[in-house]
RODO-2510 file (C-alpha; in nm, 4 decimals, decimal comma):
residues 480
     n   res          X          Y          Z
     1     m    -0,8758    -1,0125     1,0058
     2     g    -1,1814    -1,1682     1,0460
     3     r    -1,3237    -1,3838     0,6810
     4     n    -1,6781    -1,2422     0,5368
     5     p    -1,8388    -1,4868     0,3232
     6     a    -2,0799    -1,2763     0,2497
     7     a    -1,8384    -1,0036     0,0393
     8     v    -1,8986    -1,1289    -0,3477
     9     v    -1,5872    -1,1128    -0,6105
    10     k    -1,7467    -0,8471    -0,8673
    11     g    -1,5982    -0,8183    -1,2290
    12     s    -1,4332    -0,4414    -1,2456
    13     p    -1,1298    -0,2889    -1,3507
    14     r    -1,0177    -0,3201    -1,0074
    15     k    -0,7635    -0,5127    -0,8763
    16     r    -0,7949    -0,8035    -0,6383
    17     t    -0,5743    -1,0498    -0,4604
    18     t    -0,5499    -1,4079    -0,5049
    19     s    -0,3720    -1,6288    -0,2550
    20     f    -0,2009    -1,9692    -0,4291
    21     d    -0,0053    -2,2597    -0,2366
    22     g     0,0692    -1,9903     0,0155
    23     s     0,2100    -1,7216    -0,2307
    24     f     0,0056    -1,3974    -0,2754
    25     i    -0,0550    -1,2629    -0,5981
    26     p    -0,2347    -0,9313    -0,6895
    27     v    -0,4427    -0,9786    -0,9706
    28     e    -0,4512    -0,6351    -1,1773
    29     r    -0,7656    -0,5027    -1,3952
    30     f    -0,9803    -0,8070    -1,3395
    31     v    -1,2808    -0,8507    -1,5512
    32     p    -1,4801    -1,1963    -1,5845
    33     t    -1,2591    -1,2781    -1,9207
    34     c    -0,8896    -1,2379    -1,7789
    35     e    -0,6450    -1,4725    -1,7393
    36     i    -0,3753    -1,4871    -1,4564
    37     r    -0,0967    -1,6602    -1,4684
    38     l     0,0233    -1,7985    -1,1121
    39     k     0,2978    -1,9886    -1,0089
    40     w     0,3503    -2,1941    -1,2613
    41     p     0,3481    -2,0376    -1,6221
    42     i     0,0279    -2,1806    -1,6877
    43     p    -0,2679    -1,9387    -1,7564
    44     v    -0,6090    -1,9705    -1,5728
    45     m    -0,9512    -1,8515    -1,6418
    46     l    -1,0909    -1,6391    -1,3730
    47     s    -1,4791    -1,6603    -1,5104
    48     i    -1,5688    -1,8566    -1,2447
    49     v    -1,5194    -1,6759    -0,9587
    50     v    -1,7697    -1,3878    -1,0246
    51     g    -2,0290    -1,3900    -0,8239
    52     k    -1,9162    -1,6387    -0,5425
    53     p    -1,8292    -1,5271    -0,1815
    54     v    -1,4863    -1,4640    -0,1101
    55     w    -1,2458    -1,7600     0,0730
    56     t    -1,3842    -1,9869    -0,1644
    57     t    -1,1472    -2,2430    -0,3163
    58     y    -1,0958    -2,3434    -0,6707
    59     r    -0,9170    -2,6729    -0,7712
    60     m    -0,7376    -2,6140    -1,1048
    61     e    -0,8063    -2,8452    -1,3556
    62     q    -0,6102    -2,9559    -1,6839
    63     k    -0,8232    -2,8744    -1,9701
    64     k    -0,8836    -3,1489    -2,2414
    65     n    -0,8088    -2,9231    -2,5450
    66     g    -0,4100    -2,9492    -2,4538
    67     k    -0,1131    -2,9375    -2,2007
    68     r    -0,0516    -2,6988    -1,9633
    69     n    -0,3828    -2,5568    -1,9840
    70     y    -0,5927    -2,5073    -1,6774
    71     q    -0,9620    -2,3926    -1,5623
    72     l    -1,0889    -2,3619    -1,2029
    73     k    -1,3327    -2,5703    -1,0266
    74     e    -1,5103    -2,5301    -0,7231
    75     c    -1,4396    -2,7166    -0,4022
    76     s    -1,4982    -2,8532    -0,0804
    77     i    -1,3314    -2,8375     0,2657
    78     q    -1,3693    -3,2734     0,2021
    79     d    -1,1821    -3,2005    -0,1313
    80     l    -0,8617    -3,0547     0,0083
    81     k    -0,8438    -3,3126     0,2933
    82     s    -0,8092    -3,6084     0,0084
    83     d    -0,5948    -3,4628    -0,1952
    84     s    -0,3440    -3,3906     0,0719
    85     i    -0,1348    -3,6549     0,2427
    86     t    -0,0631    -3,4508     0,5699
    87     l    -0,4153    -3,4036     0,6807
    88     s    -0,5749    -3,7761     0,5142
    89     n    -0,3102    -3,9605     0,6251
    90     p    -0,1242    -3,7989     0,9343
    91     g     0,1475    -4,0429     1,0851
    92     a     0,0757    -4,2799     0,8654
    93     l     0,4598    -4,3085     0,7080
    94     s     0,7458    -4,4933     0,9072
    95     s     0,9789    -4,2551     1,0268
    96     g     1,3354    -4,3028     1,1643
    97     t     1,4566    -4,1727     1,4571
    98     d     1,7250    -3,9108     1,4133
    99     n     1,8711    -3,7742     1,0897
   100     r     2,2548    -3,7860     1,1770
   101     n     2,3025    -4,0517     0,8655
   102     i     2,1576    -3,8287     0,6366
   103     v     2,3855    -3,6831     0,3684
   104     d     2,2133    -3,3780     0,1359
   105     d     2,4339    -3,4949    -0,1666
   106     g     2,1675    -3,4279    -0,4117
   107     s     2,1490    -3,8076    -0,4927
   108     s     1,8567    -3,8861    -0,2921
   109     q     1,6256    -3,8592    -0,5623
   110     k     1,6285    -4,0874    -0,8240
   111     l     1,3478    -3,9737    -1,0763
   112     s     1,5532    -3,6647    -1,2978
   113     m     1,3716    -3,2951    -1,3233
   114     e     1,2616    -3,3953    -1,6838
   115     e     1,0777    -3,6866    -1,5229
   116     i     0,9392    -3,4821    -1,2812
   117     v     0,7827    -3,2657    -1,5384
   118     n     0,6650    -3,5402    -1,7403
   119     l     0,4406    -3,6062    -1,4535
   120     r     0,2914    -3,2911    -1,4200
   121     d     0,1895    -3,2964    -1,8510
   122     e     0,0705    -3,6093    -1,8142
   123     g    -0,1925    -3,4988    -1,5954
   124     l    -0,1420    -3,6364    -1,2533
   125     s    -0,2651    -3,4900    -0,9350
   126     s    -0,0695    -3,2878    -0,6752
   127     k    -0,1227    -3,6154    -0,4196
   128     e     0,0118    -3,8691    -0,6810
   129     i     0,2921    -3,6841    -0,7658
   130     v     0,4123    -3,6142    -0,4200
   131     g     0,3411    -3,9942    -0,3322
   132     t     0,5859    -4,0992    -0,6482
   133     l     0,8338    -3,8912    -0,5428
   134     i     0,8643    -4,0143    -0,2042
   135     e     0,8454    -4,3746    -0,3418
   136     n     1,1655    -4,2999    -0,5478
   137     s     1,3428    -4,0928    -0,2599
   138     k     1,5964    -4,3046    -0,0364
   139     t     1,6184    -4,1232     0,2632
   140     f     1,2682    -3,9882     0,2820
   141     h     1,1928    -4,3150     0,5074
   142     n     1,4935    -4,2570     0,7517
   143     k     1,4087    -3,8960     0,8094
   144     t     1,2254    -3,8180     1,1350
   145     e     0,8460    -3,7560     1,1617
   146     y     0,8870    -3,3712     1,1437
   147     s     1,1646    -3,4156     0,9084
   148     q     0,9056    -3,5745     0,7018
   149     q     0,5907    -3,3122     0,7769
   150     k     0,8363    -3,0711     0,6562
   151     y     0,9021    -3,2483     0,3212
   152     l     0,5947    -3,3088     0,2572
   153     k     0,4301    -2,9399     0,3073
   154     k     0,7151    -2,8292     0,0962
   155     k     0,6146    -3,0561    -0,2027
   156     e     0,2235    -2,9852    -0,1331
   157     k     0,3473    -2,6326    -0,1530
   158     k     0,4824    -2,6889    -0,4757
   159     y     0,2514    -2,9122    -0,5960
   160     f    -0,0610    -2,8430    -0,4820
   161     e    -0,3577    -2,7146    -0,7230
   162     y    -0,5901    -2,5184    -0,5529
   163     v    -0,6318    -2,1417    -0,5550
   164     t    -0,7688    -1,9329    -0,3114
   165     v    -0,9722    -1,5920    -0,3874
   166     r    -0,9059    -1,3288    -0,0428
   167     k    -1,0706    -1,0168     0,0389
   168     p    -0,8110    -0,7392    -0,0436
   169     t    -0,7015    -0,5872     0,3528
   170     v    -0,4169    -0,3463     0,4572
   171     r    -0,2068    -0,6074     0,6231
   172     l    -0,1959    -0,8829     0,3200
   173     i    -0,1289    -0,6077     0,0388
   174     a     0,1398    -0,5209     0,2811
   175     e     0,2813    -0,8498     0,3653
   176     i     0,2871    -0,8503    -0,0604
   177     m     0,4442    -0,5435    -0,1405
   178     f     0,7327    -0,6287     0,1308
   179     r     0,7713    -1,0009     0,0224
   180     l     0,8145    -0,8661    -0,3621
   181     d     1,0422    -0,5762    -0,3223
   182     q     1,0782    -0,4040     0,0280
   183     g     1,2899    -0,1482    -0,1684
   184     k     1,0009    -0,0200    -0,3143
   185     i     0,8240     0,0899    -0,0084
   186     m     1,1284     0,1726     0,1437
   187     g     1,1582    -0,1266     0,3781
   188     l     0,7436    -0,0375     0,5565
   189     r     0,7220    -0,3422     0,7538
   190     v     0,3261    -0,4333     0,8331
   191     d     0,4567    -0,3561     1,2384
   192     t     0,5939    -0,0520     1,1447
   193     l     0,2457     0,0240     0,9169
   194     s     0,0698    -0,0160     1,2513
   195     q     0,3257     0,2086     1,4745
   196     i     0,2567     0,5103     1,2243
   197     n    -0,1528     0,5157     1,2979
   198     t    -0,0808     0,4642     1,6491
   199     a     0,1367     0,7315     1,6721
   200     v    -0,0447     1,0086     1,4852
   201     n    -0,3483     0,8952     1,6672
   202     l    -0,5857     0,8235     1,4042
   203     h    -0,9159     0,8032     1,4040
   204     s    -1,1745     0,7421     1,2340
   205     h    -1,3473     1,0913     1,1517
   206     g    -0,9941     1,2727     1,1643
   207     k    -0,8287     1,5318     0,9711
   208     y    -0,4842     1,4269     0,8367
   209     i    -0,2254     1,5029     0,5877
   210     v     0,0644     1,2232     0,5035
   211     y     0,3351     1,2909     0,2385
   212     e     0,4272     0,9867     0,0565
   213     s     0,6670     0,9623    -0,2062
   214     g     0,8536     0,6543    -0,2732
   215     c     0,6379     0,3872    -0,0692
   216     q     0,3575     0,3430    -0,3508
   217     g     0,0904     0,4541    -0,1990
   218     l     0,1024     0,2243     0,1151
   219     a     0,1218     0,4464     0,4462
   220     s    -0,1620     0,6822     0,2953
   221     a    -0,3983     0,3283     0,1858
   222     s    -0,3389     0,2361     0,5686
   223     m    -0,4549     0,5727     0,7196
   224     l    -0,7892     0,5682     0,4311
   225     n    -0,8802     0,2770     0,5572
   226     g    -0,9161     0,3682     0,9173
   227     l    -1,1206     0,6937     0,8133
   228     s    -1,5423     0,6586     0,8255
   229     g    -1,7281     0,9138     0,5865
   230     e    -1,6538     1,2221     0,8249
   231     g    -1,3036     1,1435     0,8208
   232     r    -1,0299     1,3499     0,5158
   233     l    -0,7223     1,2802     0,4367
   234     v    -0,4805     1,5213     0,2809
   235     l    -0,2351     1,3125     0,0057
   236     v     0,0465     1,5956    -0,0513
   237     h     0,2859     1,4901    -0,3257
   238     s     0,5606     1,6595    -0,5019
   239     g     0,5277     1,5317    -0,8700
   240     n     0,2056     1,5523    -1,1214
   241     y     0,0274     1,2131    -0,9998
   242     p     0,0453     1,0593    -0,7037
   243     q     0,1592     0,6900    -0,6351
   244     k    -0,1918     0,4867    -0,5613
   245     h    -0,0689     0,1347    -0,6168
   246     a    -0,1488     0,0427    -0,2725
   247     l    -0,4703     0,2345    -0,2707
   248     l    -0,6237     0,0887    -0,6118
   249     a    -0,5450    -0,2507    -0,4598
   250     l    -0,7511    -0,2323    -0,1817
   251     n    -1,0948    -0,2137    -0,3708
   252     l    -1,2056     0,0907    -0,1691
   253     t    -1,5313     0,2311    -0,1604
   254     e    -1,6998     0,5466    -0,3159
   255     e    -1,7293     0,6673     0,0650
   256     q    -1,3995     0,5718     0,1323
   257     e    -1,2439     0,7451    -0,2380
   258     n    -1,4522     1,0832    -0,1614
   259     c    -1,2250     1,1067     0,2088
   260     l    -0,9343     1,1038    -0,0095
   261     i    -0,7814     1,4281    -0,1957
   262     s    -0,4478     1,4380    -0,3602
   263     v    -0,3129     1,7837    -0,4214
   264     n     0,0450     1,9083    -0,5095
   265     i     0,2436     2,0393    -0,2299
   266     y     0,3512     2,3729    -0,4643
   267     n    -0,0102     2,4128    -0,5875
   268     l    -0,1204     2,3956    -0,1877
   269     l     0,0780     2,6147    -0,0217
   270     r     0,0469     2,8732    -0,2990
   271     k    -0,3458     2,8592    -0,2593
   272     l    -0,3104     2,8767     0,0862
   273     k    -0,1223     3,1668     0,1156
   274     g    -0,3772     3,3387    -0,1191
   275     t    -0,6353     3,2366     0,0720
   276     c    -0,5380     3,3582     0,4009
   277     g    -0,4196     3,6755     0,1905
   278     s    -0,7565     3,7483     0,1151
   279     e    -0,8930     3,6644     0,4777
   280     t    -0,6305     3,8961     0,6244
   281     q    -0,7412     4,1912     0,3844
   282     t    -1,1191     4,1216     0,5516
   283     a    -1,0221     4,0693     0,8766
   284     s    -1,1571     4,3863     0,9799
   285     v    -1,4890     4,3611     0,8623
   286     d    -1,5600     3,9980     0,9764
   287     t    -1,6512     4,0065     1,3420
   288     t    -1,7214     3,6499     1,4193
   289     p    -1,4970     3,5511     1,6768
   290     v    -1,2236     3,2877     1,5471
   291     k    -1,2851     2,9306     1,7320
   292     e    -1,0799     2,7369     1,9657
   293     g    -0,8511     2,5250     1,7758
   294     v    -0,8349     2,7147     1,4475
   295     e    -0,5059     2,9455     1,3519
   296     s    -0,4956     3,2799     1,5608
   297     s    -0,3475     3,4507     1,3248
   298     d    -0,3739     3,4519     0,9529
   299     v    -0,0704     3,7098     0,8876
   300     s     0,1828     3,5068     1,0764
   301     f     0,0289     3,1917     0,9117
   302     e     0,0615     3,3645     0,5731
   303     k     0,4598     3,4056     0,6540
   304     e     0,4855     3,0933     0,7696
   305     v     0,3336     2,9183     0,4194
   306     d     0,5094     3,1969     0,2569
   307     s     0,8824     3,1033     0,3725
   308     s     0,8143     2,7166     0,3585
   309     e     0,7614     2,7545    -0,0303
   310     v     1,1166     2,8187    -0,0276
   311     s     1,2587     2,5659     0,1855
   312     v     1,0467     2,3124    -0,0061
   313     k     1,1831     2,4010    -0,3145
   314     e     1,5271     2,3837    -0,1801
   315     a     1,4259     2,0135    -0,1125
   316     l     1,2471     1,8990    -0,3709
   317     s     1,3978     2,0587    -0,6809
   318     p     1,7027     2,2146    -0,6299
   319     g     1,8193     2,4886    -0,9040
   320     q     1,4763     2,5830    -0,9836
   321     s     1,2618     2,7928    -0,8907
   322     l     0,9330     2,7865    -0,7138
   323     e     0,7255     2,9293    -1,0013
   324     n     0,8847     2,7065    -1,2852
   325     v     0,8272     2,4291    -1,1363
   326     t     0,4480     2,5044    -1,0180
   327     d     0,4164     2,6499    -1,4001
   328     t     0,5460     2,3545    -1,5185
   329     s     0,3186     2,1114    -1,3244
   330     e     0,0116     2,2755    -1,3817
   331     t     0,0484     2,3288    -1,7549
   332     d     0,1449     1,9141    -1,7703
   333     v    -0,1982     1,8388    -1,5528
   334     k    -0,3748     2,0556    -1,8047
   335     d    -0,2533     1,9300    -2,1211
   336     q    -0,2999     1,5961    -1,9889
   337     v    -0,6647     1,7373    -1,9250
   338     i    -0,7057     1,8537    -2,2188
   339     t    -0,6222     1,5754    -2,4009
   340     n    -0,8112     1,3039    -2,2441
   341     s    -1,1174     1,5718    -2,3141
   342     d    -0,9987     1,5816    -2,7018
   343     q    -1,0113     1,2200    -2,7427
   344     e    -1,3877     1,1856    -2,6224
   345     s    -1,4836     1,5012    -2,8616
   346     t    -1,5835     1,4999    -3,1823
   347     g    -1,3238     1,8032    -3,3087
   348     s    -1,0173     1,8834    -3,1063
   349     g    -0,9809     2,2252    -3,2285
   350     k    -1,3463     2,3421    -3,0644
   351     r    -1,1963     2,2026    -2,7294
   352     k    -0,8885     2,3747    -2,7478
   353     l    -1,0915     2,7239    -2,8598
   354     s    -1,3409     2,6435    -2,5553
   355     e    -0,9949     2,6094    -2,3194
   356     s    -0,8711     2,9190    -2,4323
   357     g    -1,1381     3,1360    -2,4658
   358     n    -1,4756     3,1670    -2,6851
   359     d    -1,7092     3,4212    -2,8344
   360     d    -1,9539     3,4131    -2,5235
   361     g    -1,7428     3,4405    -2,2609
   362     s    -1,8147     3,1551    -2,0886
   363     a    -1,5513     3,0381    -1,7827
   364     k    -1,3906     2,7610    -1,8513
   365     k    -1,4304     2,4255    -1,6399
   366     k    -1,1649     2,3634    -1,3708
   367     s    -0,9830     2,0736    -1,4339
   368     r    -0,9506     1,7821    -1,1851
   369     w    -0,6255     1,8981    -0,9744
   370     e    -0,7445     2,2731    -0,9351
   371     v    -1,0602     2,0886    -0,7824
   372     e    -0,8523     1,8781    -0,5707
   373     t    -0,6197     2,1747    -0,4222
   374     d    -0,9076     2,4173    -0,4001
   375     r    -1,1123     2,1898    -0,1724
   376     a    -0,7864     2,1013     0,0314
   377     a    -0,6330     2,4520     0,0802
   378     g    -1,0495     2,4993     0,1884
   379     l    -1,0249     2,2368     0,3999
   380     l    -0,7182     2,3055     0,5821
   381     s    -0,8013     2,6773     0,5810
   382     s    -1,1123     2,6401     0,7823
   383     q    -0,9256     2,4331     1,0928
   384     k    -0,5996     2,2911     1,1117
   385     a    -0,5350     1,9160     1,0622
   386     d    -0,5319     1,6397     1,3247
   387     g    -0,1950     1,5096     1,2007
   388     l     0,0821     1,4560     0,9951
   389     v     0,2736     1,2015     0,8439
   390     l     0,5831     1,1813     0,6446
   391     v     0,7053     0,9180     0,4290
   392     c     0,9620     1,0152     0,1843
   393     r     1,2832     0,9338     0,0464
   394     e     1,4041     1,2995     0,0416
   395     h     1,5326     1,5053     0,3573
   396     p     1,2182     1,5561     0,5343
   397     s     1,3355     1,8505     0,7481
   398     s     1,2562     2,1196     0,4697
   399     i     0,8834     1,9296     0,4017
   400     l     0,8095     1,8765     0,7729
   401     n     0,8510     2,2940     0,8592
   402     a     0,6358     2,3330     0,5209
   403     l     0,3954     2,1654     0,6518
   404     l     0,3860     2,1814     1,0422
   405     p     0,1996     2,4813     1,0399
   406     l    -0,0914     2,3313     0,8956
   407     v    -0,1202     2,0995     1,2126
   408     a    -0,3379     2,2010     1,5218
   409     p    -0,1932     2,2242     1,8338
   410     s    -0,1719     1,9296     2,1180
   411     r    -0,1829     1,6921     1,7774
   412     n     0,0750     1,4359     1,6824
   413     f     0,3005     1,4186     1,3797
   414     v     0,5588     1,1441     1,2563
   415     v     0,8233     1,1046     1,0161
   416     y     0,9391     0,7489     0,9113
   417     n     1,2600     0,6997     0,6996
   418     q     1,4514     0,3972     0,6088
   419     c     1,7728     0,5471     0,7066
   420     r     1,8828     0,6833     1,0442
   421     e     2,0507     0,9989     0,9379
   422     p     1,7941     1,2056     0,8397
   423     l     1,5936     1,1386     1,1240
   424     l     1,8423     1,2171     1,3567
   425     d     1,9526     1,5726     1,1944
   426     l     1,5827     1,6568     1,1946
   427     f     1,6006     1,5392     1,5416
   428     t     1,8604     1,7759     1,6575
   429     e     1,6334     2,0681     1,4582
   430     l     1,3244     1,9793     1,6477
   431     m     1,4777     2,0038     1,9690
   432     k     1,5245     2,4503     1,9398
   433     n     1,1823     2,4786     1,8108
   434     p     0,9574     2,5769     2,0911
   435     n     0,6718     2,4753     1,8956
   436     v     0,7483     2,1190     1,9232
   437     i     0,7429     1,8941     2,2475
   438     n     0,8069     1,5185     2,3184
   439     v     1,0380     1,4255     1,9974
   440     r     1,1364     1,0651     1,9835
   441     l     1,3228     0,8981     1,7999
   442     t     1,2862     0,5140     1,7533
   443     d     1,3416     0,1852     1,5763
   444     t     1,1044    -0,0989     1,5779
   445     w     1,2404    -0,4704     1,5505
   446     l     1,0257    -0,7892     1,4670
   447     r     1,1052    -1,1547     1,4464
   448     y     0,8423    -1,3929     1,4103
   449     y     0,8452    -1,7661     1,5992
   450     q     0,7162    -2,1018     1,4930
   451     v     0,4445    -2,2419     1,6902
   452     e     0,4165    -2,5983     1,6884
   453     s     0,4045    -2,8724     1,9194
   454     n     0,7171    -2,9570     2,0666
   455     r     0,9033    -2,7427     1,8364
   456     t     0,8246    -2,3695     1,8953
   457     h     1,1239    -2,1538     1,7924
   458     p     1,2192    -1,8480     1,6080
   459     l     1,2490    -1,8258     1,2415
   460     v     1,6136    -1,8276     1,1317
   461     n     1,5333    -1,5936     0,8484
   462     m     1,4154    -1,2069     0,9629
   463     t     1,4314    -0,8559     0,8362
   464     g     1,7524    -0,6430     1,0250
   465     s     1,5672    -0,3279     1,0552
   466     g     1,2074    -0,2208     0,9786
   467     g     1,2928     0,1426     0,9509
   468     y     1,3062     0,4334     1,1928
   469     l     0,9962     0,6462     1,3585
   470     l     1,0507     1,0232     1,4631
   471     t     0,7331     1,1567     1,6380
   472     g     0,6678     1,4340     1,8309
   473     v     0,3324     1,6914     1,9606
   474     v     0,2653     2,0164     1,8015
   475     v     0,2525     2,2980     2,0911
   476     d     0,1496     2,7032     2,0700
   477     s     0,4043     2,8425     2,2948
   478     g     0,3139     3,2276     2,1517
   479     e     0,6452     3,2659     2,0026
   480     k     0,6896     3,3516     1,5891
***
């Protein structure tokens, strides 16, 4: 992840990512006049960062009109070094030989919590606050040099009054989401995310399908970030709207956003069934040879899509029919489109009349979900996808069987789940499928190491598992 000082922060209703004392905070709906609350419950204006390059560091200076009100001021590297004890005077403090006689009983600090808070309210700098804490500590000078550096870094991280604006990246967004609440992203770590992109053989001009639910759009954001203007990503979801939290946080360009197609899985399967049916009726007239890599039989493909609708219905909405679920989702989205348009029009009655049908018989305008469905169906009916990724909380068996016919032969598919049992069931099922080979079930394990002079060791805290991946390759066995 390199630094690009040429990138400039712009004021727009998007998300930016802000780093504060080693902690990262996603700033939502950033506008020049917005305020954010960082580590302390203190509002900070961000108007100064507009037009400045990313990776610029700012000092939080207290305003004169009241307590605990701060504004940002651009600073240099020399200012950072002068305000840091560890950077300005390394090794200047006296230290002990070992820590065997130090007892952590909570009485080593003479200052109370109220007195420490008053130091910050009085407007003292972080260097002055940390220096006061050292003077009133009974055990600091008896600690070893390594223990003193660790103590100073901890205190400076808490009282350091600097903010660095960084450009959002997939790795940074993944680390933020995992640190805030890994349950919301199904425990998907950044190393597992990279293994998904590698296993699906992601390349810039490919065409991929990703089904994602319960992962805040992290997997689709990672794949979309690796596509160019020629690539396409079909984001399949089961509800009315997909989860795009990570996609919005990346501040994608207009070219990258055009590569994304969001479509409901029910609407996609029904549209593909109708498209294949119409192509089958005109097959005797069209004499154009089928290109290599495209589906060989539209009739068999129609049967596969028809049977997959039933399996997906049982997996995603048990007890309901596919017709009812699809009609409900279509009606909800259509009502939402009409409601939003009514707010902009002068009369709601005229808008509803034009949607239902008017006197001159003009064709009604398609809603966004209809346009996206037609776009996805046209893309997948002309040529199959180059890969399939499933990241879902549901049991992946029925969903994979529904979307697997849309993948071209010799292409990879990846299924991620936080638990092993659903993937074991799917593994047993795929071993009997003649159209799938090289099925593998893997577990990822990661541990960070601290690399310092004379103290390199693995970190104590780590995650037990980064989830499980089931990978395989689609082939054409000739059996239907």
